[in-house]
N, C-alpha and C positions, 0 to 999 in steps of 0.2 A: 396611292396615295396622292392627293392634290399637289402641284408645286406652283411656285409663284418665282416672279423676279421683283425686286424692289430697287430701283434706280435713284441716285441723286442722296445728299447725306442726311436730310430729315428721314427719308424713308427708311435708309439704313439704320440709323440711329435706333428708330422704333424696333426694327428687326434684330437688333443687336441685342438690345434691352429685353426682347422677348424671349431671346435664346437662352438667356444668364441660367433659368433652372436646369436645361439641360445641360449646359457647361459645368455647372457644379456636380451634376449627377454622374457625367464622364470623367471629374476630377480633372478637367482642361487646365491647362496652366494659366497663371494671373494674364498673361501675354496674349492670351485669347479669350479674354471675358469683357464685359462691358466697360470697366474702367478703363482699361488699356487701349481699347479699340475706339471708344470715344475721345481720348485725347488724341489719338492718330488723326481722327477725323476732322477735330477742331485744330490742328497743326496745319492739315493738308487744306483746310478751307482758309485759313490766314495766310498762307504762304501762296495760295493761288495755284497750286500745282496744276499741271497739266493732267487731264483725266476724269475719271468719277468712279466714286465707289457704287458697288453692286451686291447684292445678297440674294442668294439663290435657296429658296426656303422651302422644305418637305412639310405640310401638314401643319397642324395648328392653323387658328383664326388669326387676323393681326393682333391681336392682343394677349394669346395664349402661346405656350411654350412649344415650339416646332419639334417633329420627329430629327429633322436634320436641318443643317444649315452651312453654307460657305460665304465668307467674306471676303471680295473680291476688288482688285484696282484695275480698272480699264484704261488703258493710255493708247491715243493715236501716235503712230509714227510714220509718219510719210502716207503710204498708203494700207499700212496694215495696224494692228492692235495687239499690244504687248499685256498679257493677263497676268497678274500676280496676286499673292493673297494681300487684303488689307492691311497696309503697315509695314510692308517690305521696303527697306532700305529708308524709312521716314528718320529713325534714330537709332540710337542703341538698345540691342536688347541682350537680357541677361544670357549667359551661356550655360554650357552644361549639361544642357537636356533640350528635347525638343521644344519648341518656343511656339509653335503654330498648332492649329488644329481643325481640321475639316470635322464639324461637329455631326453624328451620326448616331441614333439611338441603336440600332441594330444592323443587320448586314442589308436587309431589306431596305431600310431608310438609306444606308448606303448605296444602293444599286439606284434607287430613285436620285439621289443626291447626283450620282454620276451622269445620270440621264439630263438632268436639269441642268447641269454646268455644259455639258455636250449640246444640248438644244439652245443655250446663250451663243454657245461660241457661233454655232449656225445661224445667228442672225447679225454675226458681225460684217462688214465691209471689208471687202479685198481680204488681205491674208491676214492669220493670227498666230501669236506663238505664247505657249502655256509655261510658266513656270510658278511652281509651288514649293516655296523652301521652308524648312523647319519644321517637317512632318514627322510624327514616330513613326520607326517601324511598322510595318505590315498594316499600314492605314486602308481599310478597305475600299474607300472613293477612289483614294487614289492610286490605289492597285488596278482597279476596272478602267479608270481613264486611260492610265498605261497601257491597257490591253486592247482600248478601244480606236488607238490611233495610230496610225503609221508612225513609226521613229520615236514615240512615246517610251521614254525609259526613265527609270526609278534608280537612282543614286543615292550611297549613302556615304558618310563622313563623319570620322569623331568631331564632337564638340569640345571647347576647352571651358573649364570653369573655374570663376575666379574664386579664390582663397581668401577668407577672412583671417588674415594674421595679426590683425589689431590687437587682440587679445582683450584684457579687461583693464589693467593697470593703465591709469591716467587716459582713458578713453571713456568718453561720455555717449552713451546709447540713450536713444530715445523715440517713441512715436510719436511724439507730441507735436502736430502740425504749428503750433507757435516755435518751436525749435527750428524745424527745418525752414521757416520763415526769415528766422534769426539767421541762418548758415547760408541761406541759399543765395544770396549774391555772391559771397566768397568762392562757393562751390561752381557757379556757372561761370565764373571767371577762368576756371581751369579746364573748361568744355573747350576743346581743340576747334570746334567751327561752330558757326551761328547756327546751321540747320540742326545739329545735336542740341544745342543749346537750348532750344524753342522747344525740344521735343521733352529734353530732362526737365525743364521747368513744369511743363505741362501735366506728364506723368506723375513728375515727384506728387504735387499738391493734389493730384486728384487720389492718389491711393494713400497719402497721409490722412486724408480728410475721412477715406473709409477705414483708417486705423490698418493698413497693409503696407505701409513703410517703415521701416527702422533706420535712422541716422546716427551713424556712428563716426563721431570726431575726437582729432586729437590737436592740443593747443600749443602754440610755441611760447616761450617765457613772456611774450608782451600779450598773450591773449589772444593771439591773430590764428586762424585756421592752418594748421600743418598739413593733416591728411582727413579726408572723408570718403565715407562708404556709404552708398545707398542699398538697403537689401529688401527685397520684396517677402512678405509673410503673409503664410496662408495657413492659419492655425500652426502647427509646430514644424511647418515646412519653411526652410528659410533657403532663399535662392539670391546670391550676391549679385547686383544688377551694374553697379557702376562706382570706380572710385576714382580719388585724385591721386591716389600711393600706388605705386609701383610695385602691385600685389603679384604674387606668384599663380600662374594659369594649370592646373593640371589636367589631364586628361577626362572627358567627361561621357556622357553618353552617347550613343551614334544618333544620327538623325538625317531624315531622307529627304532628298527634293525630286519633285515630279519635272520631266520637261517635256515639253513636247515642239519641235524645231517649226519655223514658220511653215504653214500651208493655208489651203485654202479649203472650206468646207462647204459644200452645196446644202444652203437651207433645205430642210425637212419642209414636205407640203403645209403641215400648222405650224410652221417656225414663226409664223405673225403675230399668233396667238400672244407672245412675248413682249411684243410692240404694243399691243392692245393691254396687256396687264400693266405696262411700265408707264407707259403714255407717250414713249419716247424710244428711238433707237439707242440701243446700248454702245452702241460702238461710236456713236457721233461725238 
């Protein structure tokens, strides 16, 4: 299967959108779909964060759904490059289940995707490290990458799920974007840091516009915000995301993290083909 690499925000946005049918078919979480990833890219560009987005894509034309795709973030650190999933550490993510996904239609596509990621790593200057967090258990691409590199390891940990304890009495719930805009300044004032505040604003707005965000608020006697809760909604699935209230956190499903410690990989003889596809060195 043909594999390509896209480097830079505009190209990655195009690949993210093209992968939406595959993400839906695989029932990928909303945090691994275009609205969330687009919000991530917007915030990264606005903050001018060091690094650049890269997409590794298997199959499909530029405007057609691929067979597999991985959306990554490459950041130079000294003489090396740290490779993580796009969105890692940008802002708060909902807990309770794996929030990331290496999209692959089947095992064959996963094998090609693992090869493509390995080939990308082979183009990077100096040393590199790999950390892909928040994946579902048994992810076939991550499993192949862990076996491919010396020191590669998959670790699992239980996630914590935010419990919606607001109930119904005295609680106003809405998916109307206008209601979000009404309460957004008060909600954002409770976000503890500026980095998270920027992302919550962007991600909340894009999901509200798509009808995939519910806002729940309670008010004090003066009509001011007492507590607020943002919940991602995908059909009948509800996923509590962020709250101003001290809600309970219960044990959720486990998630996996793939790590490969810093190392140097000698490029394959045809590794330069990636640079011709992307038009530049991915690790610069």
